[in-house]
N, C-alpha and C positions, 0 to 999 in steps of 0.2 A: 918947262912946257913940252919939249920934244919927248922927254921920258914919259910924261903923263899920256901923251898921244900914242906912244908906242904901247903903253900898257892897255889903253882902250882898244887899240887894234888887236892886241893879243886876246883880250876878252871877247871880242866880236867873233873870233874863230871858234869859240866854244859852242856846244849845242845849246839851244834855248831851253832844253829840259834840265833845269837845275835842281830838281827835286830828287834826291838820292833814293828815297823810299819808293817813289813811283817808278823811277828808272829801273830799280832792282826788280820790282814786280813785273814790269814789261819784259825785262831780260829773262826772268825765270819762266814766264808764261809763254815765251817764244813770240810774243806779239811785237810787231814792228810799229813804231810810232810814226804816223804820217798824218798830215792835215786832211781831215774829211770835212768838206763844206757842210754846214748844218742844214742847208737847203737841198742837199743831194742824197740819194740813196733811199732805202726803204724806211718808212716811218714806223718806229716801234716805241714802246714805252721805255723811256730813259735810254734810248738807242741800244737796248739790249738785243742779243741774238734772238731770233724767232725760233722757238722749239716747241715740240709737243710735250705735254705733262709727263708722258711715260719715260722721257729721257732723263739721265742722271741730273738731278737738280736739288737745290736746297730751298730756294725761294721762287715761287711762281707769280709773275706779274700777269694779272688777268683783267681784261676789260669786261664790264657788265653793262651792255647797252640797253638799259631798261628804265622806263619812267612811267609805268602804269600806276605807280603809287603816289604821284604828285597830287597835292591839293590846291596848287596855285598854277604857276606858269610851267608849261611842259618844255621839253627839249633836251633833258639830261641824257636821253638815249644816244645823243650825238657826242656826249662828253668824252668817252674813250678815244674816239677818232681824233678830236681836236687836241686832246692832251698828247697823243702820239705825235701830232704835227709839231707841237711846241717843245717836245721833250729834248730835242737836240740843244736847246738853249738853256736847259736846266741841269743836265746830268754831268757827272764827274769828269774823269775817272776817280779823282780824289777829292774828298770833302775838304774845302780850304780851311775850315775852322777846327774841325775835330781830327783831321788827319786820316780818317777812315777811307780805305780803298776797298769798297765792297767786293770787287772781283778777286781780290787777294785772299779773302777769308770766307767766301761763299760762292756757290754756283747759282746764278739766277738767269732767267730768260723771260721774254714776253711769250706767253703761251696762248696768245690770241684772245678771242672773246668767248664768253659763255654762250653756247647755242641755245636760243630760247625760241621754241616752236609755238608756245601758247601766247602769242602777242595780243590776244584779246581777252585773256583769262588771267586775272591778277593772281588768284590763288594757285592755279596750276603752274604759272610761270615762276612763282616763288618756290614751288616744289622742284622745278627743273634747276633753278639756281642752287638749291640745297644739294641736289643729287650731284651736280658738278663738283661742288666743294667737298662733299663727302668723299668723292673719288680722289681728290687731292690729299685729303686727310689720310686716306688709306695708304698713300705713298709716302706719308711723312713730310709732305711739303708745307712750307710756311706760305700762306697766301697774302699777297699784297694787291689789292684790287682798286680799279678805277670805275666809278659809276658814271652814269646811272644815278637814280635818286636814292635817298637814304634808306628806303625800305630794303635794299639789298643786304644791309648789315645783319638783318635777322637770319636769313637762311645761311649766311656765311658763319655767323656765330653758332648756329646749330651744329655745324661741322667742326669748328674750332673747339667748342666747349662740350663736345659729346661725351668725353670721358670724365671730365670734371669741369665745373663752372669756372669761367675765367673772370678776371678783373677787367676794368675798362677805363681808359683815359679818353674822354670824349670832348672834342673841341668843336663848339657849335654855337649858333645863336639860339637854338631851340633844344629843349631837353629830349624831345622825341620819345616821350613815354605816355602819349595819349591813348585813349581807348578807341573802340570802334568808331569809325567816321563814315557817314553815308553808307552804312551797310557792310563795311569791311574793316578788319583789324590789321590788314597788311599794308596800310598806307605809310608814307615816309615820315609821318609824325608819331609812329608807334613802335619802331623796331626794338627798342631797348626794353620796353614794357613786355613785348612778346618774348624776347630772349630771357628775361628774368622769370617770367611765368612758365617758360619751357624748361627751366632749370639749367640753362647753359651759360647764364650770366649771373655773377654774384653781385647783387645790388649794394652790399656793404663794402665791396671793393671797387666801387664805381665812382669816378669823379667826372663831373660835367662842368666845363669851363667856358665862360663867355656868354652865358645865357642872358637873354634880354627880349624885350618886345611885347607885343599885344597878345601873344599866345600863352603867356604865363599861366592863366587859369587852367590850362590843359595838363599841367605838370605835377599834379598832386601825387601821382604814383611815385615820382622820384623821391619826394620827401617821405611819404608813407613807408616806402620800402627800404629806406636807409641810405639812398644815394647821396653823395655830397654834391650839392649844386652851388657853383661859384658864379654869381652873376658878374657881368662885365664891370659893374661899379665896384664890387668887392675885389675883383682882380686888380683894378687900378689902385684901390686903397691899400691892399696888402702888399702889392708888388710881386713880380714874377718869382723871385727867389723864395719868398714865403709860401707862395702857392705850390711851387715845386716841392718844397719840404713837406707840405701837407699831402700832396699826391703820393710821394714815396711812403709816407706813414700809412696811408690808406691801402694802396695796392700791395705793399710789401714785396716779398720775393716770389709770389705765386705767378702763374701764367697770366699775362695781361695783353689785351688787345687795344689798338689805337685806332680811333675813328675821327677823321677830320672832314668837316663840312666847310666848303668854301664860303658859305654865308656867315661863318663865324667872323670873317674879315669884313671890314666896312665896305659897302658897295662902291665907295669911291675907288677901291682897288679891284673889286671882284663884282662888277655889275651883272655878269652873265650867270645868274643863278635863279632858281625858281621862287624862293621866298626871301628876298633881300631885307636886311634889317640894318637901319642906320645906327651908328654909334658903336661899331665893332672894332676888332683888333686891326693893327697894321700887320702887313706880312712879316715884318721883322720881329714883332712880338710873338707871333706863332712860331717862327724859326727858333727863337730863344726858348720857348716852351718845349718844343720837340727836342732840341739838343739837350735840354735838362732832363730828359727821360733816359739818358745813357745809363746802362747798368741794370735797368729793369729787365725782368724776364718776359720779353715781348715775343708773342707767338703769332702775330698777324696784324694786318692793318688795312685801312681803306681810305680813299679820297673820293668824295662824292659831291653831287649836285652842281656840276659844271653844265651849264645850258648855253651852248654856243650861239643859238639864235639871238640871245640878248646881249652878246658881246662879240661882234664881228672882228674887233681888233685882235682877239686872241689873248688879251691880257689876263682874263680870268683863268684860262687854260694854262698860261705860263706860270701863274701863281700855283695852280694845282700841281703842275709837273714839278715845280720846285719843292713843294711840300712832299710830293711822292719821293723825290730824291732824298730828302731828309729822313723820311721813314725807312726807305730802303737801307740807308746807312745804319740806322738803329737796329733793324731786323737782322742785317748781316752780322753786326757785332754781337748781338744777343745769341744768334744761332751758333756763332763761333765759340762763344763762352760756354754754351751748353755742351758742345762737342768736346771741349777740353775738360769740362768739369765732371 
């Protein structure tokens, strides 16, 4: 007993940082490890440094506070703000399951929000979002965005896919390939139809996962254009491993974008969204899906449709921040592999 107690006391003198890989990264980067209270300091996306896009970066974390494209409940313009507030509870520095340390293999920062002047003009605002992301593309930056409603994916994809159409892994309750609605085609139910018709998204390299609900009659374009639609029922029947196998066979090794809508998850977990659909994923299922995308040639991503007014608890934003962290790890690793390859 005395020997065991002595051993325990000896162990108690060790640092609590027992992860050699992380310790080596912190030592090499010159960073000092100290406890930072999650409720203190400046709120940024995933607690990243706040920098301008012109500074040396690989991945730009960007807020897009915009919800002029909603067809149901508004409020997603406040999404980036609340996701920033909850980010300290979701970010690394090291992914506990995959072992990825994003800061060790990439340079990323919170670049603030897209400045949108046309707050009453949906079409012009969409152009302003595109202009911002075209500037990021000019600098060779990989965009990881927080919306905002899902209409923001269209102008982002116009920048990401401007040189060649990209593939898409789309996790959502809705396929978002609807036509013009109430006089506009720029609503949040049509970004991927718009992107395909603009030649920046390859529909035959597009997989939409988790689709369900009463909006099904709006998604003919997905089927007609060759997109692979996996309804939530089929996902449950096939299982995650089989779905991931199909995803890989469809998107291949070409450049691929990831878009995650919080309404893909059941509203029991994410009530703060504009178009909730009962019968969705659990957060763990989406984490498993995202982690299964490792090794793909991922060139950008977004997390959308967080509407804080419908979830004052912040739980929806916490789920969104967690998935943002998952996607950041994927993008950092993919970027690192491209640099080496």
